[in-house]
C-alpha positions in Angstrom: 20.1 -17.8 3.9 19.1 -19.8 0.9 21.6 -19.3 -2.0 21.2 -20.4 -5.6 23.4 -23.4 -6.7 22.6 -24.0 -10.0 21.8 -21.9 -13.1 18.1 -23.2 -13.0 17.7 -21.8 -9.6 18.2 -18.3 -11.0 15.1 -18.7 -13.7 12.3 -17.9 -11.3 14.2 -14.9 -9.6 13.4 -11.3 -10.4 17.1 -10.4 -11.4 18.1 -7.0 -12.9 20.3 -6.4 -15.9 24.1 -7.6 -15.5 25.9 -10.6 -14.0 23.0 -12.8 -12.7 25.1 -14.5 -9.8 26.1 -11.2 -8.2 22.5 -9.8 -8.1 21.2 -13.0 -6.8 23.7 -13.0 -4.0 22.8 -9.6 -3.2 19.3 -10.2 -3.0 19.9 -13.0 -0.5 21.8 -10.3 1.7 18.5 -8.4 1.7 16.9 -11.3 2.9 19.2 -12.4 5.4 18.1 -13.3 8.9 20.1 -10.4 10.5 18.7 -7.9 8.2 16.1 -6.1 10.3 18.8 -6.2 13.2 21.2 -4.4 10.9 18.8 -1.2 10.9 20.0 -0.7 14.6 23.6 -2.7 14.5 25.7 -3.7 17.5 29.5 -5.0 17.3 28.1 -8.5 17.5 25.8 -8.2 14.5 28.3 -6.4 12.6 30.8 -9.2 13.3 28.1 -11.6 12.0 27.6 -9.8 8.7 31.4 -9.7 8.3 31.5 -13.3 8.8 28.6 -13.9 6.4 30.1 -11.6 3.7 33.4 -13.4 3.8 31.7 -16.6 3.2 29.3 -15.3 0.5 32.1 -13.8 -1.3 33.9 -17.1 -1.8 30.6 -18.9 -2.7 30.1 -16.1 -5.4 33.6 -16.7 -6.8 32.9 -20.6 -7.2 29.5 -20.1 -8.7 31.1 -17.5 -11.5 33.7 -20.0 -12.1 31.5 -22.8 -12.4 28.7 -21.4 -14.2 29.7 -18.4 -16.1 26.6 -16.6 -17.3 25.6 -13.5 -19.3 22.7 -11.1 -18.0 19.3 -12.8 -17.3 17.3 -9.9 -16.2 15.8 -7.0 -18.4 15.1 -4.3 -15.8 17.7 -1.8 -14.3 19.3 -2.8 -10.9 17.6 -1.2 -7.8 19.8 1.0 -5.8 19.4 -1.5 -3.1 20.8 -4.5 -5.1 23.5 -2.2 -6.3 24.7 -1.3 -2.8 24.3 -4.9 -1.4 26.4 -6.3 -4.2 29.0 -3.4 -3.8 29.1 -4.3 0.0 29.4 -8.1 -0.8 32.6 -7.8 -3.4 34.3 -5.3 -1.0 33.3 -7.5 2.1 32.5 -4.3 3.9 29.7 -4.8 6.6 29.3 -0.9 7.3 28.6 -0.6 3.6 25.9 -3.2 3.7 24.2 -1.8 7.0 24.4 1.5 5.2 22.3 0.1 2.4 19.8 -1.4 4.8 19.2 1.8 6.5 18.9 3.6 3.2 16.4 1.2 1.6 15.2 -1.4 4.3 15.4 -5.1 4.0 13.4 -7.5 1.4 10.7 -6.7 0.5 10.5 -3.1 1.2 13.8 -2.6 -0.2 12.7 -3.6 -3.9 9.0 -2.7 -4.1 6.4 0.0 -3.3 3.1 -1.9 -3.1 2.3 -4.8 -0.6 -0.4 -6.6 0.9 -0.5 -7.7 4.5 -2.5 -10.9 5.2 -1.9 -13.7 7.7 0.8 -11.8 9.5 2.9 -11.9 6.1 3.6 -9.0 4.0 3.4 -9.8 0.2 5.2 -7.6 -2.4 3.1 -6.5 -5.2 5.7 -6.0 -7.9 3.2 -4.8 -10.7 0.1 -3.2 -9.0 -2.7 -2.3 -11.2 -2.7 1.5 -10.7 -5.6 3.7 -12.2 -4.7 6.2 -14.7 -4.1 9.6 -12.9 -7.2 11.2 -14.9 -9.4 8.2 -14.1 -12.1 9.7 -11.9 -14.4 12.7 -13.0 -16.5 15.1 -10.9 -14.6 14.5 -7.7 -11.7 17.3 -8.2 -12.0 19.0 -5.0 -11.7 15.9 -3.0 -8.7 14.4 -5.2 -7.1 17.8 -4.7 -7.4 17.8 -0.9 -6.3 14.0 -1.0 -3.1 14.5 -3.0 -2.2 17.8 -0.9 -2.5 15.9 2.3 -0.5 12.9 0.9 2.1 15.1 -0.6 2.4 16.7 2.9 2.9 13.4 4.5 5.5 12.4 2.1 7.5 15.4 2.6 7.9 14.6 6.3 5.3 17.1 7.8 2.4 15.9 10.0 -0.7 14.9 8.0 -4.1 13.7 9.6 -5.4 10.1 8.8 -7.8 10.0 5.9 -11.4 8.6 5.5 -13.1 8.4 2.1 -16.7 7.6 2.2 -19.8 7.7 0.0 -21.8 5.8 -2.3 -20.3 2.6 -3.9 -18.8 2.8 -7.3 -17.9 6.5 -7.2 -14.0 6.0 -7.0 -12.8 6.1 -3.2 -10.5 2.9 -3.7 -9.5 4.2 -7.1 -8.6 7.8 -5.7 -6.7 6.0 -2.9 -4.6 3.6 -5.0 -3.9 6.7 -7.4 -1.7 7.9 -4.5 0.9 5.4 -5.5 1.6 7.7 -8.6 3.3 10.2 -6.3 7.1 10.0 -6.0 8.3 8.1 -2.9 4.9 7.0 -2.1 4.4 3.0 -0.9 1.3 1.4 0.0 0.3 -1.6 2.3 -3.1 -2.9 1.7 -4.6 -4.4 4.9 -7.9 -6.3 5.0 -10.1 -5.6 8.0 -9.9 -8.9 9.4 -6.0 -8.5 9.8 -6.3 -5.4 12.1 -5.8 -7.6 15.0 -2.3 -8.5 13.8 -1.2 -5.2 12.8 1.3 -4.5 15.9 4.3 -6.5 14.4 3.7 -4.9 11.0 3.7 -1.5 12.5 6.7 -2.1 14.5 8.8 -3.0 11.3 7.3 -0.2 9.3 8.6 2.2 12.0 12.2 1.1 11.4 12.0 1.7 7.7 13.2 5.1 6.2 10.2 5.1 3.9 6.7 6.6 4.4 3.6 4.3 4.0 -0.1 4.7 3.5 -1.9 1.8 5.4 -4.7 1.3 2.9 -7.9 -0.2 4.6 -10.6 -0.4 1.9 -14.2 -0.9 2.1 -14.3 -0.8 5.9 -17.5 -2.2 7.4 -17.2 -2.3 11.1 -19.7 -2.9 14.1 -18.7 -1.7 17.5 -19.0 -5.2 18.9 -16.5 -6.5 16.3 -12.9 -7.0 17.8 -11.7 -5.5 14.6 -13.7 -2.1 15.6 -11.8 -1.9 18.9 -8.3 -2.4 17.2 -8.8 0.2 14.7 -10.0 2.6 17.2 -7.0 1.9 19.5 -4.8 2.4 16.3 -6.1 5.9 15.6 -4.2 7.4 19.0 -6.9 6.0 21.2 -4.0 4.2 23.0 -0.5 4.7 23.9 0.4 2.9 21.0 -0.6 4.8 17.8 0.5 4.7 14.4 4.3 5.5 13.9 5.1 9.0 12.4 5.9 7.3 9.1 2.5 5.5 8.6 -0.8 7.5 7.5 -3.9 5.4 7.5 -6.1 5.6 4.5 -9.4 4.3 4.8 -12.4 3.8 2.4 -16.1 3.1 3.5 -19.9 3.4 2.6 -20.6 6.0 5.4 -23.6 3.7 6.5 -21.7 1.0 7.4 -18.8 2.8 9.0 -21.1 4.9 11.0 -24.1 2.7 10.5 -26.1 4.5 13.6 -25.5 7.9 12.9 -29.1 8.7 12.0 -30.6 6.3 14.6 -30.2 8.1 17.6 -31.6 6.4 20.9 -35.0 7.3 22.1 -34.9 9.3 25.5 -35.0 6.7 28.2 -33.4 4.0 26.0 -30.7 1.5 27.3 -27.6 3.4 28.2 -25.6 0.8 26.1 -27.3 2.0 23.0 -25.9 5.7 23.4 -22.5 4.1 24.1 -22.7 2.2 21.1 -23.5 5.5 19.2 -20.6 7.4 20.8 -18.3 4.7 20.2 -19.1 4.8 16.5 -18.9 8.5 16.2 -15.5 8.4 18.1 -13.8 6.1 15.5 -15.1 8.2 12.4 -13.8 11.5 14.1 -10.2 10.1 14.5 -10.0 10.7 10.8 -8.5 14.2 10.7 -9.5 14.4 7.1 -12.8 13.0 6.0 -13.7 13.3 2.2 -17.1 12.7 0.7 -17.9 11.1 -2.5 -21.6 11.7 -3.2 -23.6 9.6 -5.6 -23.8 10.4 -9.5 -26.6 12.1 -11.2 -27.7 11.7 -14.7 -25.4 14.6 -16.0 -22.3 13.3 -14.1 -22.9 9.8 -15.2 -23.0 11.0 -19.1 -19.9 13.0 -18.5 -18.1 10.0 -17.0 -18.9 8.0 -19.9 -17.7 10.5 -22.5 -14.4 10.9 -20.4 -13.8 7.2 -20.5 -14.5 7.2 -24.4 -12.5 10.2 -24.9 -15.2 11.8 -27.1 -18.8 13.2 -27.0 -21.6 10.8 -26.9 -24.1 10.6 -29.9 -27.7 10.8 -28.9 -28.1 7.1 -29.4 -25.1 6.3 -27.0 -26.6 8.5 -24.3 -29.9 6.7 -24.5 -27.9 3.3 -24.4 -25.9 4.7 -21.5 -29.3 5.6 -19.4 -30.7 2.1 -20.4 -27.5 0.2 -19.1 -27.6 2.2 -15.9 -31.3 1.6 -15.4 -30.9 -1.6 -13.1 -27.0 -0.8 -12.1 -27.4 2.7 -11.1 -25.2 5.9 -11.9 -21.8 5.6 -10.7 -18.2 5.9 -12.1 -17.8 2.3 -12.2 -20.7 1.6 -14.2 -19.7 4.6 -16.6 -16.5 2.7 -17.3 -18.4 -0.5 -17.8 -20.5 0.9 -20.2 -17.7 2.7 -22.0 -15.9 -0.6 -22.3 -18.9 -2.4 -23.5 -19.1 -0.3 -26.7 -17.3 -1.4 -30.0 
C-alpha cells in the first residue's frame, strides 16, 4: 500500500480534523490490498494484517517524529477512520477486521455516492442533490418512491423501481433525492456499463450497506447487448442482484418500451412478436412502476411560482408562457425560467 512520506504528500488528501499522519495511515489501511479479503478473514489474512500493522506502526512513529504537524483537515473524522486508526495504534488485526466489516473498504467506507464507469467505482464526495421540496405536482409518486426506499433501507424486501414519463418532469431529480434518506447509498451506472456489472455486484454483496443502483435515462433496444444484461439482472437468470441492492431506473417510456403501441399485425414474422414480448418482459420485471406525466399550463405556472417562492404577476405569467412556447411545459423549463428572472 502507498504511504505518504513527506508533508507535501498529505496536502492532496481528504483528511479529517486531528493529527494528519495517523489519519493518513488509517486511510491507507482502508485501501489495503487485503481489505476485501478481510471481510471474510482466514487465519492467514489475520497474520498478514498483523504483520502490516506492526510495520505501519513503526512507520507512523517515524513520520510523527520527523515531521510533527498540527491538524490539516476541517471535517470530523469518519467512524471508519477512527476505527482504523485505533486498530493501528493498538496493532490489533481483529479490531481492524471489525472496522472493515462495519464500514467496508475504501471508497465505500467513507462515501455515500458513487459512479461506476470502466469497471471502476469512483466516489462522489460532494454529490449535487436536489432540495427535498424540488418537485411540484408529483406528490403521490414521490410518496410511493420514498416509502419503497425506506422499506428497502430498513432491510425489508422491496421491488425494483422504474420511473418513466416525459423528459424534464423530474424523474432523475426524484431518484437522486433518495440520498437525503438516512443510510442511503447510491451507485450511478451508465447503461453502457451494464455488461460489466457482475464484479461490482459481487463486491456490493459483501458490504454491510444497502445501495440504490441508479440507471438513468435508459433507452434500450431488445437487440442491444445491454438490454440482455439488464433483463438477466432483473431476476431473469440464476444470478439476480444481491439483497442489499435495489435497482432504480428512469426512462422515457417510448424508449424503454418502444413498441408497446406497435403490435405486429396478424401473420407478421414471429420475430416481431418475440421482440414485443422481450420488451414487455423487461418493463414488467420492475415491481414498482411510477409514471411522471407531462406538465400542463397550470402545473407549469405553479412550478415557476414554487421555484420563485412567491406568486407570479400577470406579466410574469405571460413571460413564462412565452418562454415555454418552444421549450415545452416541464419542471425543468419552469426552473430555467425562474432562474432567468432578475
